[in-house]
N, C-alpha and C positions, 0 to 999 in steps of 0.2 A: 818327613819321617813320622811314623805312627808309633805312639807309645801305648802299649797295652798295660792296664793295671788290673789288679784283682778286685778293686773296689771302685765303683762309679764315683767320679768327682763332679760335684754339682758346681755350676758356674756361680760366680759372685753376682750380686744384684746388678752391678754395672755391666757385667758381661752378659747377663740375661737380656738387658735392654739394648745392647749394642746392635745397631742395624735395624732395630724394630721401630715401628711407628705406633703412636698412641693416640687414641681419640678421646678427648675429654669434654664432658658437658659440665656446665656450671663453672667454667674456667675463669670467668670474671669475678666470681664470688670469693669470699674470705678463704675457704679451703682451696678452691681451684687455683688461685694465684700461687699459693705455696706449693701445690702439687707441681705446677709447671716450672716454677723457679728451681725446685729441688731436682726434678728430672733432668733439666738442662744442665745444672751445675754439677751434680754428682754422677750423672751418667753421660759423660761427654761424647760417647760414640752413638748415642741414641739417634734414630732416624728422625722423622718429623713428628711434631705434636700437632695434630689436627684439633682445632678448637671450635666447637659450636658456639656461635655468637649471633645476637640479634640486635636490631635497632632498639634503642631505649631512651625514653625521655627526650625525644627530638634529636638525639645524637645518631649519626650514621655508624655503620660498622667500622669504617676507617677512623672516625673520630673517637669511637670507644676504645679501639686497640691502642691509639696514641695515648689516651688517658690512662689506659691499663699499664702501658710500659713506662709511663712517667712516675709510677709509684716507686718510692725509695727501696722497696723490696728487691728490685732488680738491679740495684747499684753494683753489687759485686760482679754480676754477670757482665754488665756494661764495661766495667773496669778491666776485667781479666779476659773474657771471651765474648766480646760484643757480637761476633759473627754468629754465635749459637742462637741468638734471638731470631735469626732468619729461619730457624727450623719450625717456628710457629706458623702454621698454615691456617688461615681463617676459613671456616665453613659457615657462611651465612645460613641461618635457619632459626627455628623456634621449637622448643620442646612441646608446645601446645598445638602446633600446626600439623596438618595432615602430612604424613611421611616425614615429619620433622621439618618441613619446609625446605628441604635440601634439593638442589637442582639435580637432574639426572646425571650430569657430568661429575659433580662432586660425590654423589652416591656411588657411582662406579669406581671412583678413585679410592673411597673408603673401603669398599668391598675388596679391592685388589691389594691395598697396602697395609691396612691396620692389623696389628697383632694383639694389642691390649686396649680394652675400654675401661675408662674410669668414669662412672656415671654418678656425678655429684649434683646435677641440676635438681632443684626442688624449691617449692615455696616453703619457707621456714616460719611464716607467720602462724602463730598458734591459733588465732581467731579467724582464719580464712574460712569462708563458706565452704561447705562440704563439696559442692560441685566444682569449685575452683581448685581445691586441694586434690580432688579426684583427677581432674583433667591434667594437672601438672605432675603430681607425684605418682599416680597409678598409670594413667594412659600414656604419659610421656615415657615412663619406664617400659611399658608394654611395646611401644614403637622401637625403643632402643634395643630391646631383646630381639625383636623380629629382625632388625638390621644386623645384629651380631651373628645371627644364625646363617646369614648369607655371606659373611666375610670368609674369604678363602684362607687367610693366614691366622685367624683368630686363635689365641692361646688362653686368654683369660678375660672374663667379664667381672669387674669389681664394682659392686654397688655400695654406695655410701648411705647407710641407714642412720639410725640413732639408738643409743642405749636405752631410750625411753619408750621403745615400742611395747614393752611388757611391764608397765608400772603397776599392774595388778599383782605382781609377784615381789616378795621381799628380797629374794635372791634371784638374780638374772644370770643364767649361765650362757656359755657360748654355743647355744643350740637354737634350732628353729622351733619356736613354740607354736601351738595351734593359732590359727587366724582368729581375730576378735569377732569376725562375722563372715557369712558366706559372701564371697566377692561378687558373684553373679547377682545376688539379691541387692547388694549395695549399688551395683551398677544400674539396676532397674529403678531403685529409689531415686538415684541421681537423674536418670532420664525422665522420670515422671514428675520431677520437681519435689523439693523437700523443704519443710519449714525448719526454723532454728530449734523449735521445741522437739520435733521428731529427730533432728540430728542428735540431740542429747541421748535419745533412746538407742539410736543405731550404733553410736560409737562405743557402747557397751563398756562403760567404766573408764575408757581412755580419757586423759585430761583434755584433749583437744583434737581437732581434725588433722593436725600435722602428724602426731604420733599414731593416730588411727590409720591414716592412709599409708604411712610408712610400714606399719605392721602388715597390712594387706599386701603391700608391694614386695615385702620379703618373700612371700609365698610365690608370687609370680617369678621372682628371680630364681628361687630354688628349683622351680619346675624347669627352668632353662638349662639346668645342670645336665639334662639328658643330651643336650646339643653342644654346650660350651662349658668348659671348666669355670666354676663360679665361686666368687668370694663375696661375703657380706661383711662389711666393717661397720661397727656400731660405736661411734664416738659419743662420749657423754657431753658435758658442757664445754664446748671448744673455746679456749682462751688464748691469750697472747703468746707469741713465740717465746720459748724458753732460751734457746741458744742461737739458732741461725736461720736466716742470714743476719737478722737484726734483733737483738734481745728486746723483748717487750713489744715488738710490732704487732699491730692488729688492724683490721680494715673495716670494722663496723661496730655498732652498739649492741649487737645481739649477745646471746648467752647471758652471763652474769654481769657484763660490762656496765650497762646503763644503771643497773641496780646498785652496784658497788660505788660507782662514781657519784651518783646522787646522794648516797648515804655518807660518803666521805666528805662531801661538800656541806653536809648538815641539813640537806633538804628533805631527807627521809629519816624519821625517828622511830617509827614503829613498823615492824614486819610480822606478819602472821607466820608462826612456826616455832621452832625451838633452837636456841643458840648453840646447843650441843650436837645438833644434827650435822651430818657430814654432807658437804657439797662436793660433788665429783667433777673437778675441773681437769681438763686435759689440754696441754699446750698444742697449738695448731701444727707446729713442726713435728710433734710426736705422731699426730694423726697421719700427716703426710708420709713420714718415714715408714710407719706401719703399713700403709696402703701400698706404697711402692715395693717394700720388701715382701709383702704378702703376694703381690702379683708375680714376683719372681719365684716364689715357692709354691705356685699353684699346683693342684693335683686333680684327679678325676672326681673328687668328692666336693660337695658344696660346703665350703668352710665358712664358719661364722666367727669373727674376731671382735670381742668387746674391746674398744680402745678407751680404757679407763685406768685410773690409778688404783691397782689392786695388787695384792701379793699372790704368788703362786699361780699366775695365769699360764696354763700349760701351752695354749696355742701361741700366745705372745712369745714365750720363751723358745718354743720350737721353731718359730719363724726366725728368731734371732740366733739360732744355732744352739740353744740350750737343750738339755736332755728332757725327754718326755716324762721321766720319773727320776726320783733321786736315788742315790747309790744304795740307800738302805731299804728301798721299796721291795717288798716281796710280792710277786705276782700271785694270783689266785691259784694258778696251776702249780706253781712252786710249793705253795702251802700244802696242797693235797698229795704231792709227790711222795710215794712210799707209804702213805697213810691208809688205814682201813676205816671204812665207814659202816655204821650199823643203821639200817632204815626200818622203821615199823610203818605199816600201812603201805608197803611197797607195791602191792598189787592194785592200789587205788589210783584215782585220777592223778593226784599230785605225786604219789609215790613212783609211778611209772616215769615221770619226768625227772624226779630226783636221781633215779638210778643211772641216768645217762652221765651225770657229772661232767658233761661236755666231752665225753669220749668221742673221738672222731674216726676210730677204725674198728672194723668188724671183730677183731681179736678181743676187744674190751669186754664183750659179753661174757667171756670166760671168767672175768673177774667177779661176776655176780655169784655169790655163794648163798644158796637158800638155807635158812635156819628154821627148822620146824618148831613152831610154838604158837601161843595164843595169849594175848594180853589179859584175857579173862581168867586164865588158869593160875594156880599156885606156882610161884617161881617162873611165871610166863610159859610153863609147859616145856622148859628147856631140858635136854638131857645134859649130863655132867660134862661131856666132851665139848658140846657146843658152848656151854656156859664158860668153860675154861678158855676156849678160843676167843670169845668176846672180851673177857676180862684181860687177857694177855695182849690182844692184837688191836682192838678198836681205839681210834683217836677222836672220832667225831660221831655223834649220835643224832639222827634226825627222827624225832618222834611225831609221826603224822597219823598213826592209827587212831580211829575214833568212829563212833556211830554218829552219822550226820543227819539223821532223820529230824527235820525241824520244820519243813515247809509244807506240812499238811495240817488240817484242823486238829485240835488237841486230842480228840478221841483216837486219832491215828498216830499221834506223836509217840516217840519211844518212851516207854514207861520209865519213871525216874530211877527205879532200881537198876534197870538195864543200862541207862545212860551213866549212872554212877560207877557201875562195875567196869564198863569199857573206858569211859573218858576220864574218870577221876582215879579209880583204883589202878587202872592200867598205867596211867602216868606215874603214879606213886612207884609202881614196880620198876618201870623203865628208868626212872631217876635214881632209885636205889642201886640198880645194877650199874648205872653210869658212874656212880660215886665209888664203885669198887674197881673200875677199869684203871689199869696201871698207866696207860698213856693218854688218858682223856684230855682233850684240849677244847672241846666244845660240845654242849648239849643244846640242841635246837628244838624248841617246843613249838609245834604248829598249832596255833590257836585260831581265833576268828576275830575279825574287827567288830563283831556284833555282841561281844561279851558285856558291853555296858551301854545298851541302847536307851537307857533312861537319860543319858547325856546327849545333847544335841551336837556338841563339839567333842570329838574323841581324840585325846592326846596320846602320845607314845609313853605311857606310864602304866604301872600296875595299880589298879583301883582296888578299894576294899572289896572283899568277897560279898556275894549277895546273901549269905547265911553262914552260920557256924556249921561245920561238918557234923558235929555231934547231933545238932538239931535236925539235920537232913536225915540221918539214919533213924532218929526217933520218929520222924514223920513217916518214913517208909514202913517202919515196923507197925505203926498204928493204922495207916491208910492204904498201904500196899499200892495197887495200880489204879486207885480211884482217880479218874481223870479230872473231875470237877474240883476235888479237894487239892489235887496237884496244881491246877491252874491258880487257885487262891494262894497256895504256898509259894509259887514262883514269883508272885508279885509283879514287878515291872519287867521281868525277864519273859521273852516271847515263847521260849521253848525249853525243854529239858536239855537240849543240845547246848544252847548258849549259857544256860545256868551252870551246867557241869564244867563247861570250858572256863567260865569265870572262876569257879572254885579251884580248878586245876592251876590256873595262872597264879593265884594267891599262894597255893601250896608250893609250886615250883619256886616262886620268889623267896619264900621263907625257908625252904628246906634244901636248896641246891648246894649248900656247903661251899667247898673249895672248887667246885666244878664251874668253869666259865659258862654262863647260861644266857641264852637268847630266846626271846619270845617273838615269833613272827605272827602278825595278825593280818591275814588276807581278808579282803571283803568278799564280794561275790565272784568266786573263781570261775572263769569262763574259758573259752577255747584258746588254743595257742595263737599268739600273734605272729610269730616267725618260725619257731622250730619246736620239735623236729619237722612238723608239717603245718603250714598255715591253716588255721581253722580246726586243727585236730582237737577232738574231745571224745570221751568214751562213755558218757552217762547223761541222764536227763536232769541232774541236780542243778543248783544255782538257779539262774533265771531261764534256763534253756527251754524247759517245757512251756513256761509262760509265754515267751516270745514266739515260740514255734506255733502254739495254738492260735495266737493272735495273727501271725503271718499267714496261716491257712484260712483266716477269716472267721474262725469259730468263736472267738472271744471279742465282744464289742464294748464291754463296760468293765471298769475296775475302780476300786476305791483309791483315791489319791489325787495327785496334782500333776498335770501334763508337764509342768515346768520344774518339777522336783528332780534332783539328780539321782541316778542309779549308779552306785559305786561298783563298777565292774573292774576286774583285774585279770589279765591273761595268765593262764596256768604257767607258761614258760617264764613270765616275769616273777611269779612267786618262787619258782624253782631257783631262778638266778639270784634273787635276793637272799634266799636261804643259804645258797652255796657261798655267796660273798660274805654274808654275816658270820658264818662259821669261821671263815678264814681271818676274820678281824675280831674274834671273841677275845675278851680279856678277863683275867681273874679279878673278881670284884665281889663285894658283898651285895652290890646292886645288880639287878638283872637288866640287860639291854632289851628294850622293846622297839620293834620296827613295825609300823603300820604299812602294810603292803596294799595301798589303796590309791584311788584316782580322783576322788571328788574334790579334794582341796587344790590339786594342781591342774587337772584337766577334766572337768566334769562333763558328763553327758546326761541330758535330761530324758525323761521317759518318752516324751513325744518324738525325740530324735532316734531313740532306740528303735521304736516301732517303724518310724519313717524309713530309716536306712535298711532295716531288716526286711520289711514288707516290700520295699522296692526290688530287692533281689528275689524274693519269693515270687512276685508277680512276673518279673522278667524271665524266670525259669518255668512259669506256668504251674507252680506248686500250690497256689492258693485254691482251695476247694470252693470257697464262697467269694464272689466278686468284691472288689474294693475293700480289702482288709484295712480296718482302722479301729483303734481303741479310744474310747472317750473316758477320761478319768474324772470322777466326780467326788467331791468332798463329803457329800451326804450319802450315807449307806441306804436310807430309804429310797432316794432318787435312783441310786445304782440298781437296787432291786426292782424298782418299777421299770426302768429302762430294759433290764435283763428280761423281765417277764413279757413286755410288749414286743421287743425287737429280737429276742432270742428264743425264749421258751415257747411263746405262742406259735411262731413260724415252724419250730421243730415239731410241736404237737400236730399242727395241720399237715405237715409233710408225712408224719408217721400215720395219721388217719388215712391219708390218700394211699399210702403203701398197703395199709391193712385192708381197705375196701377193694383194692385191686389184686388181692391175693398174695402180696409180698410181705416179707418180714420187716416190721418197723425197726429203725436203727438210729434215727436222728436224736431222740431224747436220751438214748443210752450214751451216745457220743457227747452230747451237750453236758450231761451230768458229769462226765469225766473232766471235761474242760472247766466247768465251774468249780469242781473239787480242787483242781490245781490252782485256779485263780484265788479261791478263798484261802487256800493254804499259804499264799504269799501276801495275804491282805495286810498283815502287820508291816511288811517291808515296802509295799506300794503306798500305804497310807502315811508312812513316816519317812523322814529324810534326815541325814546327818552330814556334818562336815568332818571328815576323818583326816586329821593333820598327819603329815608324813615328813616333817623336817629332818628327823634323824635318818630316815631311809634315804632322803635326797642327799644329805651330807655324806652318807656312807658311799653312795654311788659316785658322788663327785670326787671322792678321795682316790678313786681308781685311776690307773694309768689309762691313756687312750686305748691301748691294746686290750686291757681287761674290760673296759666299757664296751668295746666292740664285741668281745667274746661272751660277755654276760649282760646283755641289755636288759634293763628294768626301769628305764626312765619313762614314766607315764606321759610326760609331756610330748613324747614322740609318737603317741598313738593318734592316728587320724581316724576318728570314730566312723566316718562314713565308709572308709575302706575296711576297718576292722569288723564292723557289723556285716558287711558284705561277705567277708571271709568266714565269719561266725556262722552265717546262714549256710554257706557252701559246705562247711565242716559238718553241720548237723545232717544235711542231706546226704553227704558222702559217707560219714563214719557211724552215724547212729540210726537214721531212718531205715536203712536196709535191714538192720537187726530186728526192727519191730514190724517189718513188712509194710511200712508206711502208715501204721496205725497211730492215731492220736494217743497221747499219754495224759 
């Protein structure tokens, strides 16, 4: 009989494993034993459990399995269903041997029979030499992945990692973070031989070779997702069994066991640390249960599960049948349903992306209603009908309109009067209009992360303004457009753009009244990461002209540091963060500030910016001068000398040759444009900042999985080598044709 239902019924965990065979590595270890016992006991209809096992300490494979089964852990199985132990099939081999040291006969059996892999084998010694940790943790996993791709019945590959792969972060979410190093480079270091001193440099802030190699391995596993459904489980400090099969059982001195026992015996009196710090313990049976349940709930995505004692773990609760969001959760789409939004700067780079508001059908374009006006005019230049419409209908205001000229030498900078009229006074007018709106629920002011560049660490807070507004107007009245006097007046502010944005932030914070207000501070806004089109952008602002000129080979020297971070943020991430923030705005006397930045969470340094970008330029044959490369120097005189010798002199010689051969000189004219752009960015290449974004991260983390997928803005998910490749392609596709390929 076939029963048809309107809703698909998912099998229980035991039903999932019924008739399936599992291949386990590390089965003789602390975790592995519990995996095997739990699978056999709680999934009685499971097929075979194939167990990779090697000779060790003079014991043969048969002697080791006898010792293994003599453990009290297996008592309940021996008493209730002793025959199930016969489902354990030994596969002699070694995770460090070529092709895992498995015979061709056993390999064929695994390929034909296995549906689930639990890869737990690893060296857990913290002080293991890097070559040893690499061979076991990385290369061993690589061979396991290769084998999994050949298995005919494979349904899921479960990799046991550690919650300490990303100890450089205060908050570790259930996502794949950027690798701590280039895995191919590390492989080369290992092959060439590496000293203990150099190991410290390579592991890049990780506490030991164990966590470092585990972090690298997670990326290998994630890449396997294209072939096999994949799960990464990250246990914290694995401790004794909480419940079953034996309360308090454990099989080794690892984790916190040795430390706590020695302390309890009075042998250890002093520990470096703080007594109020949290130690994240997780019972070994909890890890086993999560791993087994996760395998049964596998999907086509690479899933990362932190096996830790935490509240509100969405993935943990979803695996155990919990809801992905609570009953009071309002989705971002639900918030905007039926609401009208007013956008200023809508024809600009950011504004174009805002106007999408995630609309997914062509009919949505009809919802865009143009309002004729100008932020520089009295009453914004609105006619009475449009003003009444805005006051009666609008619930959310995005104020992005601004003059953004800031990246040119001061004599070409926007005059202070002009910047004040657009950036400051325009914001005043939009805020006052918002305060009159009958249904207003959020005012979003798009500022810049560079409003307070005198600080090396920039927090998500409103800082004091750089000057009194009255003093600004007095200065303008006295000095007008005098560029040199303006430079003195700006003080530590690099431009009239950042100066007026800082003034505007302070004004908004003080005068927003009862309007729920949010300040979004993007850093260097760059091409779209994902949508609407990978690499899309429509102007030369931000760092676009600088990296393009370098990619073509025209710029060879700049003031700064190769290893300093450049804080790039994709335009779609800024849009998504703004849309999310508005939906979570609250009435408060305080203004919520979100830094939409990358340098604190996922930094990219200048040398890598050029390396990844130039690689794509060369691959496409778009470099006009061979071997594009930029040398950053901390000394301006040295930079000028290098520029003169290696750029100006060759350009002058080339022009002289053109002139004497009857052709029009062109190289110095082009180089002058390139150097003008470079010098315009000098302040930003010569300085670096760490832009904290804890609130932005918390805001994104509060979303349901569905909203996270719809509104991605997690900078840790940016793979910079891929992003810079798409950035380059976007410039060539969307901007260069508009300028006929000319340099800017």
